[in-house]
N, C-alpha and C positions, 0 to 999 in steps of 0.2 A: 504494500500500500504506500502511496506517495504522501509524504507529509507536506504540510503547508509550506514549510521552509524550503524543501527541495523543489517544490513546484515554483515558488517565487524565484528561486535561484535559476532554474532552467528557463523560465519565462523571461527573466531579465537578460540572460545571456543571448537568448534568441532575439529579443528586441534590439539589443545593442548590435548584434550581427546584421540584422535587417537594416538598421539605421546606417551603419558604416558601409554596407555593400548591398544596396537594394537590387542590383543586377542579379544577385543569387536567387531572389524570389521572383524575378520577372519570367513570364511565360515565354517559351521560345517562339520566334516569329515563324509562322507557317503560312503556306499558301491557302487562301480561302477561295473556294470555287463556287460557281453557280451553274446550274443546268439551265440552258437558255429556253428550255421548254416552259419554264415558269414565267417567262416574260415574252412568250411567243406572239401575243397580240401586239405588243409594243414593237417587237422586232419586225413585224410585217409592215407597220406604218413608217417607222424611222429606225432602221438598223444601226446606223452610225451613232445617232443620238442616244439610242438605248444602251449601246455598249459604253458610251462615254458616261452615262449616268450610273451604270453598273460599276464602272471603274471608280467613279467618284464616291460611291458607297463603301469602297474598300475591298471589293472583290479583285483578286489578282489573277484568277484563272477562270475560264468558262469551258463548259462542255457543249460541243455542238451536235451531239447525238449521232446522226448518220453522216455527218460531214466527213468526207475522206480526204479532202485536199485536192482532188482532181477537178473540181468544179468551183464555180464562184459561190461564195457564201452570202446568201441573201442578196445576190446580185452585186456583191462587192469583192474586190481583191483585197484580202486581209493584209497583205504586205503594205498597202497604201495607207492603212489606218495608223495614226500616231501611237507609238508605244506598243505596237503589235508585231510579234515575230512572224506572223503568218501561219502559226500552228495552233491548233486547239487541243485541249486535253481529251 
């Protein structure tokens, strides 16, 4: 069983460590993706604008479902979009 004294000691050491090095508690940065099926109606109306809004929301990758790279994506060449490598996840 943990005593109050040992709990306070552990909590204070943990708090001091978190204060001195907050990067130890930071979550690793990961890619956050979106399936474009969820925004399919907006993609049909304005594909470039929709992708820009999706990127502004913080999504870093998108899944294009059946897009294979051999055809145009919603009538666009993906390599021409700013910040796009031309590949979809």
